[in-house]
Every structure is written in C-alpha cells, then in structure tokens.
C-alpha positions as CSV (number, residue, x, y, z in Angstrom):
1,M,0.0,0.0,0.0
2,S,1.5,3.4,-1.0
3,G,1.9,6.2,1.5
4,E,-1.0,8.1,0.0
5,D,-3.3,5.1,0.1
6,Q,-2.2,4.4,3.7
7,L,-3.1,7.9,4.9
8,D,-6.4,7.8,2.9
9,H,-7.2,4.5,4.7
10,E,-6.5,6.1,8.0
11,L,-8.6,9.1,7.3
12,E,-11.6,7.0,6.4
13,E,-11.2,4.2,8.9
14,P,-9.0,5.0,11.9
15,K,-7.4,2.0,13.5
16,Q,-8.7,0.9,16.9
17,P,-6.7,-0.9,19.5
18,H,-7.8,-4.4,20.3
19,G,-7.9,-6.4,23.5
20,G,-10.3,-7.5,26.1
21,D,-9.5,-4.5,28.4
22,Y,-10.0,-1.9,25.7
23,A,-13.0,0.5,26.0
24,P,-13.7,3.1,23.3
25,S,-13.5,6.7,24.5
26,V,-16.5,9.1,24.5
27,A,-15.1,10.8,21.3
28,E,-14.8,7.5,19.5
29,R,-18.3,6.4,20.5
30,L,-19.7,9.7,19.3
31,G,-17.8,9.4,16.0
32,I,-19.3,5.9,15.5
33,A,-22.8,7.2,16.3
34,Q,-22.5,10.1,13.9
35,R,-21.4,7.8,11.1
36,A,-24.3,5.5,11.9
37,G,-26.6,8.5,11.9
38,G,-25.8,9.3,8.3
39,V,-29.2,7.9,7.4
40,I,-31.1,8.1,10.7
41,V,-30.5,11.8,11.4
42,P,-31.8,13.2,8.1
43,V,-34.9,11.0,8.2
44,I,-35.7,12.0,11.8
45,T,-34.9,15.6,11.1
46,T,-37.3,15.7,8.2
47,I,-40.1,14.0,10.1
48,V,-39.7,16.3,13.1
49,A,-39.6,19.4,10.8
50,F,-42.8,18.4,9.0
51,L,-44.5,17.6,12.3
52,I,-43.7,21.0,13.7
53,G,-44.8,22.5,10.3
54,G,-48.1,20.6,10.9
55,I,-48.5,22.4,14.2
56,V,-48.1,25.7,12.4
57,I,-50.8,24.7,9.9
58,A,-53.1,23.6,12.7
59,A,-52.5,26.9,14.6
60,T,-53.4,29.0,11.6
61,N,-56.6,26.9,11.0
62,L,-57.9,26.9,14.6
63,P,-61.7,26.1,14.8
64,H,-64.0,28.9,15.2
65,G,-67.6,28.9,16.4
66,K,-69.4,25.6,15.7
67,E,-66.5,24.0,13.7
68,P,-65.6,20.5,15.1
69,W,-62.6,20.1,17.4
70,Y,-60.7,17.9,14.9
71,H,-60.7,20.6,12.2
72,P,-57.0,21.5,12.7
73,I,-55.9,17.9,12.2
74,S,-58.1,17.6,9.1
75,S,-56.7,20.9,7.7
76,T,-53.1,19.8,8.4
77,W,-53.7,16.5,6.6
78,K,-55.4,18.2,3.6
79,A,-52.6,20.8,3.5
80,Y,-49.8,18.2,3.3
81,K,-51.8,16.2,0.8
82,G,-52.1,19.3,-1.3
83,I,-48.4,20.0,-1.0
84,F,-47.6,16.4,-2.1
85,N,-50.0,16.7,-5.1
86,G,-48.5,20.1,-5.9
87,T,-45.1,18.4,-6.2
88,G,-46.4,16.2,-9.0
89,L,-45.2,13.1,-7.3
90,N,-48.7,11.7,-7.5
91,W,-48.0,11.3,-11.2
92,L,-46.2,8.1,-10.2
93,F,-49.5,6.6,-9.0
94,P,-51.2,4.6,-11.8
95,W,-54.7,5.4,-10.5
96,V,-54.2,9.2,-11.2
97,S,-55.7,9.8,-14.6
98,G,-57.4,12.4,-16.8
99,S,-56.8,16.1,-16.1
100,D,-55.3,15.2,-12.7
101,R,-52.6,13.3,-14.4
102,V,-51.9,16.1,-16.9
103,N,-51.6,18.6,-14.0
104,A,-49.4,16.1,-12.0
105,A,-47.1,15.8,-15.0
106,F,-46.7,19.5,-15.3
107,N,-46.1,19.9,-11.5
108,L,-43.5,17.1,-11.5
109,Q,-41.7,18.7,-14.4
110,Q,-41.4,22.0,-12.4
111,T,-40.2,20.1,-9.3
112,L,-37.5,18.3,-11.3
113,I,-36.4,21.5,-12.9
114,L,-35.8,23.0,-9.5
115,T,-34.2,19.7,-8.3
116,T,-31.7,20.1,-11.2
117,T,-30.6,23.5,-9.9
118,L,-30.5,22.5,-6.2
119,I,-28.3,19.5,-7.0
120,F,-25.7,21.9,-8.4
121,T,-26.0,24.4,-5.5
122,G,-26.0,21.6,-2.9
123,L,-22.8,20.2,-4.4
124,A,-21.3,23.7,-4.4
125,V,-21.7,23.9,-0.6
126,S,-20.7,20.3,0.0
127,F,-17.4,20.3,-1.9
128,A,-16.2,23.3,0.2
129,F,-17.4,21.6,3.4
130,R,-15.2,18.6,2.6
131,C,-12.2,21.0,2.7
132,G,-13.3,22.5,6.0
133,L,-14.8,25.6,4.3
134,F,-18.3,27.1,4.5
135,N,-19.3,28.4,1.0
136,I,-22.2,30.7,1.7
137,G,-21.6,32.4,-1.6
138,G,-23.7,30.1,-3.8
139,N,-26.1,33.0,-4.6
140,G,-23.4,35.2,-5.9
141,Q,-21.7,32.4,-7.9
142,Y,-25.1,31.5,-9.3
143,I,-25.8,35.1,-10.4
144,V,-22.3,35.3,-12.1
145,G,-23.0,32.0,-14.0
146,A,-26.5,33.2,-15.0
147,T,-25.2,36.6,-16.2
148,L,-22.5,35.1,-18.3
149,S,-24.9,32.6,-19.7
150,I,-27.1,35.5,-20.8
151,W,-24.2,37.2,-22.4
152,V,-23.0,34.2,-24.3
153,G,-26.6,33.0,-25.1
154,A,-27.7,36.3,-26.5
155,S,-24.4,36.8,-28.5
156,F,-22.5,34.5,-30.8
157,T,-25.8,33.7,-32.5
158,N,-24.0,32.3,-35.6
159,L,-22.5,29.4,-33.6
160,N,-23.7,25.8,-34.1
161,P,-26.5,25.2,-31.6
162,F,-24.6,22.4,-29.8
163,L,-21.4,24.5,-29.6
164,H,-23.4,27.5,-28.5
165,V,-24.9,25.6,-25.5
166,V,-21.6,24.0,-24.5
167,F,-19.8,27.4,-24.8
168,A,-22.4,29.1,-22.6
169,I,-22.3,26.3,-20.0
170,A,-18.4,26.3,-19.9
171,V,-18.2,30.1,-19.5
172,A,-20.8,30.0,-16.7
173,G,-18.9,27.3,-14.9
174,L,-15.6,29.2,-15.3
175,G,-17.2,32.4,-14.1
176,G,-18.5,30.8,-11.0
177,A,-15.2,29.2,-10.3
178,A,-13.3,32.5,-10.6
179,W,-15.8,34.3,-8.4
180,A,-15.5,31.6,-5.6
181,A,-11.7,31.3,-6.0
182,I,-11.5,35.0,-4.8
183,A,-12.7,33.8,-1.4
184,G,-10.4,30.9,-1.4
185,W,-7.4,33.1,-2.3
186,L,-8.3,35.6,0.5
187,K,-8.5,32.7,2.9
188,A,-5.2,31.2,1.8
189,T,-3.2,34.4,1.7
190,R,-4.8,36.8,4.1
191,G,-6.6,34.5,6.5
192,V,-10.0,36.1,5.7
193,H,-12.8,33.9,6.8
194,E,-14.7,32.5,3.9
195,V,-18.1,33.3,5.4
196,I,-17.3,37.0,5.5
197,S,-15.8,37.1,2.0
198,T,-18.5,35.0,0.3
199,I,-21.3,37.2,1.8
200,M,-19.5,40.3,0.5
201,L,-19.0,38.7,-2.9
202,N,-22.7,37.8,-2.9
203,W,-23.6,41.5,-2.7
204,I,-21.0,42.5,-5.2
205,A,-22.5,40.0,-7.7
206,V,-26.1,41.3,-6.9
207,W,-25.3,45.0,-7.5
208,T,-23.1,44.3,-10.5
209,A,-25.7,42.3,-12.2
210,S,-28.4,44.8,-11.3
211,Y,-26.3,47.5,-13.0
212,L,-25.7,45.3,-16.1
213,F,-29.5,44.7,-16.6
214,S,-30.6,48.2,-15.5
215,Q,-32.0,50.8,-17.8
216,G,-29.2,51.8,-20.1
217,G,-27.0,49.0,-18.7
218,P,-24.6,47.0,-21.0
219,L,-26.8,43.9,-21.0
220,Q,-30.3,45.5,-21.0
221,N,-32.5,44.4,-23.9
222,S,-32.5,46.4,-27.1
223,T,-36.2,46.2,-27.9
224,N,-37.8,47.8,-24.8
225,T,-35.5,50.1,-22.9
226,A,-38.2,50.8,-20.3
227,V,-37.8,47.3,-18.9
228,P,-34.6,46.4,-16.9
229,V,-34.2,43.0,-18.3
230,S,-31.8,41.3,-20.8
231,N,-32.4,40.2,-24.3
232,D,-33.6,36.6,-24.7
233,I,-31.0,34.1,-25.5
234,A,-30.9,32.7,-29.0
235,P,-33.1,29.7,-29.7
236,G,-30.0,27.7,-30.6
237,A,-28.7,28.2,-27.0
238,H,-31.8,26.5,-25.4
239,L,-31.3,23.2,-23.7
240,P,-33.5,20.6,-25.4
241,V,-36.7,19.7,-23.6
242,F,-37.4,15.9,-23.4
243,W,-40.6,15.9,-21.4
244,G,-43.4,18.4,-21.6
245,N,-44.0,21.6,-23.6
246,P,-41.0,23.8,-24.2
247,V,-43.2,26.8,-24.2
248,L,-44.5,25.9,-20.7
249,S,-41.0,25.2,-19.2
250,G,-40.9,21.4,-19.9
251,L,-38.1,19.3,-18.3
252,H,-34.8,19.9,-20.1
253,V,-31.7,17.7,-20.6
254,G,-30.0,19.7,-17.8
255,F,-31.7,17.2,-15.5
256,F,-29.4,14.4,-16.8
257,I,-26.4,16.7,-16.4
258,A,-27.3,17.3,-12.8
259,L,-27.7,13.6,-12.2
260,A,-24.1,13.1,-13.5
261,M,-22.7,15.7,-11.2
262,P,-22.9,13.7,-7.9
263,V,-20.9,10.9,-9.7
264,L,-18.3,13.5,-10.7
265,F,-18.3,14.9,-7.2
266,W,-17.6,11.4,-5.7
267,V,-14.9,10.6,-8.3
268,I,-13.0,13.8,-7.6
269,L,-13.1,13.4,-3.9
270,N,-12.4,9.7,-3.7
271,R,-10.4,8.8,-6.8
272,T,-8.1,11.8,-7.4
273,T,-5.1,13.3,-5.7
274,L,-6.9,16.6,-5.6
275,G,-9.8,15.0,-3.7
276,Y,-7.4,13.3,-1.3
277,E,-5.7,16.6,-0.5
278,V,-9.0,18.4,-0.1
279,R,-10.3,15.7,2.3
280,A,-7.1,15.7,4.2
281,T,-7.2,19.4,4.6
282,G,-10.7,19.3,5.9
283,F,-9.9,16.5,8.3
284,N,-7.0,18.2,9.9
285,V,-5.3,21.3,8.5
286,D,-2.1,20.9,10.6
287,A,-1.7,17.2,9.8
288,A,-2.2,17.9,6.1
289,R,0.4,20.7,6.1
290,Y,2.8,18.5,8.1
291,G,2.3,15.7,5.5
292,G,3.4,18.0,2.7
293,I,0.0,19.0,1.3
294,N,-0.2,22.6,0.0
295,V,-3.2,23.7,2.2
296,N,-3.4,27.1,0.5
297,K,-3.7,25.5,-2.9
298,S,-6.5,23.2,-1.5
299,Y,-8.4,26.2,-0.3
300,V,-8.4,27.9,-3.6
301,L,-9.1,24.8,-5.7
302,A,-11.9,23.6,-3.3
303,M,-13.6,27.0,-3.5
304,A,-13.1,27.2,-7.3
305,I,-14.7,23.7,-7.8
306,S,-17.6,24.7,-5.5
307,G,-18.1,27.9,-7.5
308,T,-18.1,25.9,-10.7
309,F,-21.1,23.9,-9.5
310,A,-23.0,27.1,-8.6
311,G,-22.1,28.8,-11.8
312,L,-23.4,25.7,-13.7
313,A,-26.6,26.0,-11.7
314,G,-27.1,29.5,-13.1
315,S,-26.5,28.3,-16.7
316,M,-29.0,25.4,-16.3
317,D,-31.8,27.9,-15.4
318,I,-31.0,30.4,-18.1
319,L,-30.5,27.9,-20.9
320,G,-33.2,25.5,-19.7
321,W,-36.3,27.5,-19.0
322,Q,-35.7,31.2,-18.0
323,F,-34.0,32.4,-21.2
324,R,-33.6,36.0,-19.8
325,F,-32.5,37.7,-16.6
326,G,-33.3,41.0,-15.1
327,Q,-33.1,43.3,-12.1
328,I,-36.1,41.6,-10.4
329,D,-34.7,38.2,-11.0
330,V,-31.4,39.2,-9.4
331,S,-33.1,40.6,-6.3
332,V,-35.1,37.5,-5.5
333,V,-32.4,34.8,-6.0
334,N,-32.1,32.6,-3.0
335,I,-31.2,29.3,-4.6
336,G,-27.7,29.3,-3.1
337,F,-29.1,29.5,0.4
338,I,-31.5,26.6,-0.2
339,G,-28.4,24.7,-1.4
340,I,-27.0,25.0,2.1
341,A,-30.0,23.2,3.5
342,V,-29.7,20.5,0.7
343,A,-26.1,19.9,1.6
344,L,-26.7,19.6,5.3
345,L,-29.7,17.3,4.9
346,G,-27.8,15.2,2.3
347,R,-24.8,14.9,4.8
348,N,-22.5,16.2,2.0
349,S,-22.7,12.9,0.2
350,A,-23.1,12.1,-3.4
351,I,-26.2,10.0,-2.7
352,G,-27.8,12.3,-0.1
353,I,-27.6,15.5,-2.0
354,P,-29.9,14.5,-4.9
355,I,-32.5,13.2,-2.4
356,G,-32.3,16.4,-0.4
357,A,-32.6,18.5,-3.6
358,L,-35.8,16.6,-4.5
359,L,-37.2,17.1,-1.0
360,F,-36.6,20.8,-1.0
361,A,-37.7,21.3,-4.6
362,G,-40.9,19.5,-3.9
363,L,-41.4,21.6,-0.8
364,V,-41.0,24.9,-2.7
365,Q,-43.1,23.7,-5.6
366,G,-45.8,22.2,-3.4
367,T,-46.2,25.4,-1.3
368,S,-46.2,27.6,-4.4
369,T,-49.2,30.1,-4.6
370,R,-49.8,28.6,-8.0
371,N,-50.8,25.3,-6.4
372,P,-54.6,25.3,-6.1
373,A,-54.7,22.3,-3.8
374,I,-53.1,24.1,-0.9
375,Q,-55.0,27.3,-1.5
376,Q,-58.2,25.4,-0.6
377,V,-57.0,24.6,3.0
378,F,-54.2,27.1,3.7
379,D,-53.9,30.9,3.3
380,P,-52.0,31.4,0.0
381,S,-50.1,34.3,1.5
382,L,-48.7,32.0,4.2
383,A,-47.9,29.0,1.9
384,G,-44.4,30.3,1.0
385,N,-43.7,31.1,4.7
386,L,-44.5,27.5,5.6
387,S,-41.8,26.4,3.1
388,G,-39.3,28.7,4.8
389,I,-40.3,27.5,8.3
390,I,-39.8,23.8,7.3
391,Q,-36.4,24.6,5.7
392,G,-35.3,26.5,8.8
393,L,-36.4,23.6,11.1
394,V,-34.4,21.1,8.9
395,L,-31.3,23.3,9.3
396,L,-31.9,23.6,13.0
397,F,-32.3,19.9,13.6
398,V,-29.5,18.8,11.2
399,G,-27.2,21.1,13.2
400,A,-28.3,19.4,16.4
401,D,-27.5,15.9,15.1
402,V,-25.6,15.0,18.3
403,L,-28.7,15.7,20.4
404,I,-31.0,13.7,18.1
405,L,-28.6,10.7,18.2
406,Y,-28.5,11.0,22.0
407,I,-32.3,10.9,22.2
408,W,-32.4,8.0,19.6
409,N,-30.0,5.9,21.7
410,A,-31.4,6.8,25.1
411,R,-33.8,3.9,25.4
412,R,-31.0,1.4,24.4
413,K,-28.8,2.7,27.1
414,L,-31.6,2.4,29.7
415,R,-32.3,-1.2,28.6
416,A,-28.6,-2.1,28.6
417,A,-28.1,-0.6,32.1
418,G,-30.8,-2.7,33.8
419,P,-31.0,-3.0,37.6
420,R,-27.7,-2.7,39.5
421,P,-26.6,-5.9,41.3
422,A,-26.6,-5.9,45.1
423,K,-23.2,-6.0,46.8
424,P,-22.2,-9.2,48.7
425,A,-22.7,-9.2,52.4
426,A,-19.1,-9.9,53.2
427,E,-18.0,-6.9,51.1
428,G,-20.6,-4.7,52.8
429,A,-19.4,-5.7,56.3
430,A,-15.8,-5.0,55.3
C-alpha cells in the first residue's frame, strides 16, 4: 500500500486498539454514532420538521364557532396532501388519470427543474465543506453564472447550436469558479474567513448584475428600454426539452447533467489526488500541512470547484427555461441558500444531495401560490412562509444531530443498564 493510500485509509477508517481490556473513548463512541446517523438523522430531522410544520398549519386553522374540534388535524392532513400533489409526485401513482394526471405531469416537471438547480448548489456547498470551508456564496456564484450565460446565449448567434450551448455552460462554470476562488485566495493568503468574504461577494454580484441589466445597462434588452431585463438568449442556445411543452417550461436535458454531477463529485473526492488533498485538509489542517500538502492551494481549488457547480446551476436555469435575466430576478435569487439546506440534509454525500434536492424542490413547488390544492385549505399568503419554516427547522435539527442521536439511543442505554446488582454481604461488612 502506498503512503497516500495508507493515509487515505487512516482518514476514512482509523485503526482501533484491540484487546479485552480496551473500552472506546467518548469521542470514539460519538464518532461511530455520527457515522451510523448518516441515514437516521436526516430522516428523523425531516419528520420532526414536518411535524412542527403541521402544528403551524393547525394553529393557523384553529376552529371557530361551531366547527368541530378535529378541524385543525383535518386541515393539516389536507394541506400536506395538497403539498404532495403540488409536487407532481402523485403522477407516479397509476390510478391518477385524466386532467389530474396532466396537472401532475406539469407539476412534476417543475419540481424536477428545481431539483436540477438544487443538486448543483448543494454540491457547491458540500465540496467546500469537505475541505473545511463554508461556502455561503452560492447565490453570488449562481448570479455570475446566469449573467455570463445570458451574455453568451444572446451573443454568438451564428454558432452551431450544440457548440453554443456548450460554450455558454463552460463560460458560466468558469465564471462561478473564478468568483468563488477569490474567497479561497483571501482565505489562503490573508486569513480572511470565507463566510465573510463570500457574503460580501454575494452583494457585489447582486449589485453588479443589477447594473448590467438596468435601464441603459450594458446587458439590457435592445427592444424595450423601459424594462430592466436582458435580451432573450438565441433559440440555438436553449437546452432541449425531453418531457413536456418547451413553451411551458418542460423538463430539459440539464436534469441528466445534474444527475451526473454527484458521480463526478464522488470521483473527484475519492479517486483523485486533488480530492485526497481536499479531504485531508478538511480532516486536519495541521496534519495535512505536516504531510506535505499545500493547504493554501487546496483552499483555492476547493472554492473554485464549488463555484463551478454554482455557476453551472445558473446556466441550467437560463439555458433550460428562463431564457432571460433582469433586475427583479437578481433581487429574488435565494437558490444558493437553499443549497446549504440541501447539503446539510444530504450529509455532504453524493447520494444524499440529490435526495435532499428533490425534497426541498418538492417543498418549494408544493407550497407555491400557483398550487390550487393548498389554497383550498391554507392561506395562500402563508404558503411560502410554511416552506421557509420547514427549511429552517431542517437546518436547526440537522445542526443538532448529536442531540438527536443521543435521544435516539437513550432507550437502548436504559435497557442495557438494567437493575444494579446488590453488593455481597461480606463486602458490605468489610
């Protein structure tokens, strides 16, 4: 086994002493519990978050007058059923037919479009996490990628459609990488905390894009100067739609690109020297530096790769269904922050992130004011707030994974303890 393979093995599976007298330390037991909680904690977290969300629904639908006492429970059930149907996942049920199936197909297409974007932004957060960095700048990197996609998509109209799409995606990814690498460079050379720098870079991206699309701005449309929005990208720069109506934002091939990204994420981290250095740096900075790893280089590259994922997210939305970008769009972008929740719920894993992305995409789509099912049982003005509440609860409980694991294992400890044996009489007399 080579030296690199040996250290990689030790990073993943630390050796434990053997022998009948050995007892694992508290830290070791906690580490084992956290690894075992890789599946348990996200599931419990989601269930608890939705249960508390149900209490919010019940509280906003308290019975009045002669309404029966069970009305809040009934309203909560109907609201969650409406959210589920709003996601379009009921399309998977064969008994859904007719107009309901048509509506379910459209809703599912919208859910999967948002899932596509959230996979990218979730990976953008997760890759930095694996290097011990907190990339909170996904919003800014997304805006940079979207802006560059607009510029390329609305220009170079004589390019071959395939090359036009590839060029726009590549430029968006490089733009996001360069934007995030600034934070990595500041961390490596000046010790600036990445949370501070990425938040500042978010606002720089917001105001720069707002200027570019403003009235008289360099990227404002040339047909109606009263509207602060860009030109539409060329039809040749559209990502092909494989399910649904392209006019009604059908599901585009970016969905398959997104599904391939977790595989690439896993390969980079687990099968390349770069990934090994990133994980070693995230595991222990001092040990990585002592082992000859260029920690500063790892910081810059980890942030650049994270930014690439977020920049690609922006290109997927522009090329896949949005086709234009404007001041209003810039001001309401929050996809990077949802990506943080996706990464935490997915435990920064290649398998968990797509699942977390689907959950949050369904939650956003299902609580949309366009969903008539939820409007019948829940105040439409509060539907979006419910989505935010559940997202916040998921973040809260994922951050408290140690507490959840402790509660989960409490009954086992109580059973294992059992009644204490009585002391022998001779020992007591002594």
